[in-house]
N, CA, C and O atoms as CSV, one atom per row, in Angstrom:
chain,resi,resn,atom,element,x,y,z
A,1,MET,N,N,9.897,-14.243,-31.806
A,1,MET,CA,C,9.968,-14.818,-33.180
A,1,MET,C,C,10.487,-16.050,-33.122
A,1,MET,O,O,9.995,-16.950,-33.802
A,2,ASN,N,N,11.565,-16.266,-32.293
A,2,ASN,CA,C,13.180,-16.742,-32.110
A,2,ASN,C,C,12.842,-18.309,-31.545
A,2,ASN,O,O,13.381,-19.404,-31.704
A,3,PHE,N,N,11.342,-17.693,-30.601
A,3,PHE,CA,C,11.060,-18.780,-29.608
A,3,PHE,C,C,10.189,-20.446,-30.222
A,3,PHE,O,O,10.019,-21.591,-29.805
A,4,LEU,N,N,9.865,-19.656,-31.374
A,4,LEU,CA,C,8.810,-20.449,-32.090
A,4,LEU,C,C,9.941,-21.280,-33.432
A,4,LEU,O,O,9.438,-22.171,-34.117
A,5,VAL,N,N,11.572,-20.826,-33.689
A,5,VAL,CA,C,12.804,-21.565,-34.400
A,5,VAL,C,C,13.041,-22.299,-33.650
A,5,VAL,O,O,13.458,-23.393,-34.028
A,6,GLU,N,N,12.826,-21.933,-31.763
A,6,GLU,CA,C,13.638,-23.421,-31.107
A,6,GLU,C,C,12.485,-24.242,-30.623
A,6,GLU,O,O,12.796,-25.288,-30.052
A,7,ARG,N,N,11.107,-23.944,-30.753
A,7,ARG,CA,C,10.258,-24.605,-30.304
A,7,ARG,C,C,9.969,-25.924,-31.124
A,7,ARG,O,O,9.792,-27.075,-30.725
A,8,TYR,N,N,9.979,-25.170,-32.925
A,8,TYR,CA,C,9.477,-26.111,-33.655
A,8,TYR,C,C,11.193,-27.281,-34.632
A,8,TYR,O,O,11.384,-28.386,-35.140
A,9,GLU,N,N,11.943,-26.010,-34.329
A,9,GLU,CA,C,13.073,-26.940,-34.681
A,9,GLU,C,C,13.600,-26.377,-36.017
A,9,GLU,O,O,14.556,-27.020,-36.450
A,10,LEU,N,N,13.176,-25.244,-36.839
A,10,LEU,CA,C,13.147,-24.199,-37.471
A,10,LEU,C,C,14.292,-23.918,-38.023
A,10,LEU,O,O,14.996,-23.239,-37.275
A,11,ILE,N,N,14.940,-24.257,-39.403
A,11,ILE,CA,C,16.056,-23.628,-39.950
A,11,ILE,C,C,15.459,-22.652,-40.753
A,11,ILE,O,O,14.281,-22.477,-41.063
A,12,CYS,N,N,16.934,-21.783,-41.159
A,12,CYS,CA,C,16.272,-20.606,-42.266
A,12,CYS,C,C,17.405,-20.650,-43.316
A,12,CYS,O,O,18.579,-20.318,-43.151
A,13,THR,N,N,16.780,-21.151,-44.486
A,13,THR,CA,C,17.564,-21.429,-45.687
A,13,THR,C,C,17.893,-20.829,-47.098
A,13,THR,O,O,18.252,-21.143,-48.233
A,14,ASP,N,N,17.570,-19.854,-46.370
A,14,ASP,CA,C,17.767,-18.239,-47.850
A,14,ASP,C,C,19.011,-17.475,-48.077
A,14,ASP,O,O,19.313,-16.694,-48.980
A,15,ARG,N,N,19.920,-18.055,-46.621
A,15,ARG,CA,C,21.461,-17.395,-46.444
A,15,ARG,C,C,21.927,-18.148,-47.593
A,15,ARG,O,O,21.689,-19.288,-47.993
A,16,LYS,N,N,22.775,-17.043,-48.082
A,16,LYS,CA,C,23.942,-17.548,-49.091
A,16,LYS,C,C,24.689,-18.441,-48.422
A,16,LYS,O,O,24.942,-18.388,-47.218
A,17,GLY,N,N,25.166,-19.539,-49.443
A,17,GLY,CA,C,26.423,-20.906,-48.862
A,17,GLY,C,C,25.771,-21.644,-47.738
A,17,GLY,O,O,26.407,-22.057,-46.769
A,18,PHE,N,N,24.636,-21.780,-47.876
A,18,PHE,CA,C,23.293,-22.314,-46.201
A,18,PHE,C,C,23.878,-23.748,-46.395
A,18,PHE,O,O,23.884,-24.436,-47.416
A,19,THR,N,N,24.373,-24.022,-45.143
A,19,THR,CA,C,24.092,-25.450,-44.576
A,19,THR,C,C,23.790,-25.686,-43.618
A,19,THR,O,O,24.801,-25.352,-42.999
A,20,TRP,N,N,22.761,-26.231,-42.519
A,20,TRP,CA,C,22.228,-26.294,-41.591
A,20,TRP,C,C,23.561,-26.665,-40.424
A,20,TRP,O,O,23.488,-26.389,-39.226
A,21,GLN,N,N,24.574,-27.239,-40.984
A,21,GLN,CA,C,25.942,-27.028,-39.903
A,21,GLN,C,C,26.460,-26.070,-39.565
A,21,GLN,O,O,27.066,-26.097,-38.493
A,22,GLU,N,N,26.426,-25.008,-40.250
A,22,GLU,CA,C,26.851,-24.117,-40.133
A,22,GLU,C,C,26.637,-22.382,-39.320
A,22,GLU,O,O,27.310,-21.608,-38.640
A,23,GLN,N,N,25.333,-22.452,-39.895
A,23,GLN,CA,C,24.395,-21.096,-39.690
A,23,GLN,C,C,23.503,-21.404,-37.787
A,23,GLN,O,O,23.396,-22.420,-37.101
A,24,ALA,N,N,23.183,-20.376,-37.635
A,24,ALA,CA,C,22.316,-20.696,-36.329
A,24,ALA,C,C,20.877,-19.980,-37.379
A,24,ALA,O,O,20.662,-19.257,-38.352
A,25,PRO,N,N,20.203,-20.791,-36.354
A,25,PRO,CA,C,18.754,-20.538,-36.933
A,25,PRO,C,C,18.044,-18.949,-36.966
A,25,PRO,O,O,17.093,-18.561,-37.643
A,26,PHE,N,N,18.743,-18.324,-36.137
A,26,PHE,CA,C,17.741,-17.866,-35.325
A,26,PHE,C,C,17.450,-16.575,-35.879
A,26,PHE,O,O,18.522,-16.223,-36.371
A,27,LEU,N,N,16.351,-15.403,-36.134
A,27,LEU,CA,C,16.674,-14.273,-37.254
A,27,LEU,C,C,17.038,-12.992,-36.523
A,27,LEU,O,O,16.602,-12.762,-35.395
A,28,THR,N,N,17.759,-12.247,-37.107
A,28,THR,CA,C,18.655,-11.290,-37.104
A,28,THR,C,C,17.785,-10.312,-37.549
A,28,THR,O,O,16.796,-10.590,-38.228
A,29,ALA,N,N,18.304,-8.326,-36.962
A,29,ALA,CA,C,18.107,-7.703,-37.389
A,29,ALA,C,C,17.664,-7.580,-38.925
A,29,ALA,O,O,16.673,-7.090,-39.466
A,30,THR,N,N,19.063,-8.372,-39.505
A,30,THR,CA,C,19.102,-7.911,-41.346
A,30,THR,C,C,17.828,-8.594,-41.260
A,30,THR,O,O,17.023,-7.665,-41.318
A,31,ASP,N,N,17.162,-9.683,-41.154
A,31,ASP,CA,C,16.831,-10.526,-41.423
A,31,ASP,C,C,15.719,-10.041,-41.369
A,31,ASP,O,O,15.175,-10.073,-42.473
A,32,ILE,N,N,14.750,-9.332,-40.116
A,32,ILE,CA,C,13.449,-8.251,-39.888
A,32,ILE,C,C,13.734,-7.398,-41.163
A,32,ILE,O,O,12.927,-7.452,-42.091
A,33,LEU,N,N,14.843,-6.614,-41.249
A,33,LEU,CA,C,14.371,-5.356,-41.786
A,33,LEU,C,C,14.613,-6.135,-43.672
A,33,LEU,O,O,14.045,-5.492,-44.555
A,34,ARG,N,N,15.139,-6.980,-43.969
A,34,ARG,CA,C,14.938,-7.488,-45.213
A,34,ARG,C,C,13.357,-7.835,-46.006
A,34,ARG,O,O,12.890,-7.486,-47.090
A,35,ALA,N,N,12.780,-8.773,-44.770
A,35,ALA,CA,C,11.958,-8.999,-44.694
A,35,ALA,C,C,10.899,-7.488,-44.694
A,35,ALA,O,O,10.126,-7.568,-45.648
A,36,ARG,N,N,10.768,-6.683,-44.196
A,36,ARG,CA,C,9.748,-5.568,-44.591
A,36,ARG,C,C,10.544,-4.950,-45.518
A,36,ARG,O,O,9.772,-4.399,-46.303
A,37,ARG,N,N,11.432,-4.791,-45.775
A,37,ARG,CA,C,11.604,-4.531,-47.282
A,37,ARG,C,C,11.196,-4.937,-48.493
A,37,ARG,O,O,10.982,-4.165,-49.427
A,38,VAL,N,N,11.114,-5.718,-48.519
A,38,VAL,CA,C,10.325,-6.957,-49.026
A,38,VAL,C,C,8.994,-7.112,-49.446
A,38,VAL,O,O,8.510,-7.592,-50.471
A,39,THR,N,N,8.473,-6.576,-48.380
A,39,THR,CA,C,7.141,-6.880,-48.033
A,39,THR,C,C,6.574,-5.855,-48.538
A,39,THR,O,O,5.366,-5.982,-48.739
A,40,GLY,N,N,7.253,-4.454,-48.927
A,40,GLY,CA,C,7.038,-3.059,-48.522
A,40,GLY,C,C,5.952,-2.557,-47.408
A,40,GLY,O,O,4.906,-2.032,-47.789
A,41,LEU,N,N,6.220,-2.726,-46.090
A,41,LEU,CA,C,6.026,-2.708,-45.038
A,41,LEU,C,C,7.339,-1.580,-44.110
A,41,LEU,O,O,7.257,-1.126,-42.969
A,42,MET,N,N,8.632,-1.385,-45.292
A,42,MET,CA,C,9.765,0.008,-44.986
A,42,MET,C,C,9.527,1.040,-46.103
A,42,MET,O,O,9.780,0.699,-47.259
A,43,ASN,N,N,9.107,2.151,-45.873
A,43,ASN,CA,C,9.687,3.697,-46.703
A,43,ASN,C,C,11.279,3.419,-46.926
A,43,ASN,O,O,11.950,3.831,-45.981
A,44,THR,N,N,11.877,2.928,-47.769
A,44,THR,CA,C,13.054,3.231,-48.265
A,44,THR,C,C,13.347,4.499,-48.755
A,44,THR,O,O,14.464,4.741,-49.211
């Protein structure tokens, strides 16, 4: 997934205190787990 971030110069905007200069755009394990939980793909 991160190769798409690099290729299309995407940025992640849903993090608290977001500024494009301060944060790396790459997906982290936490981002993936959060997405799985929100979409119902992870049993809690």
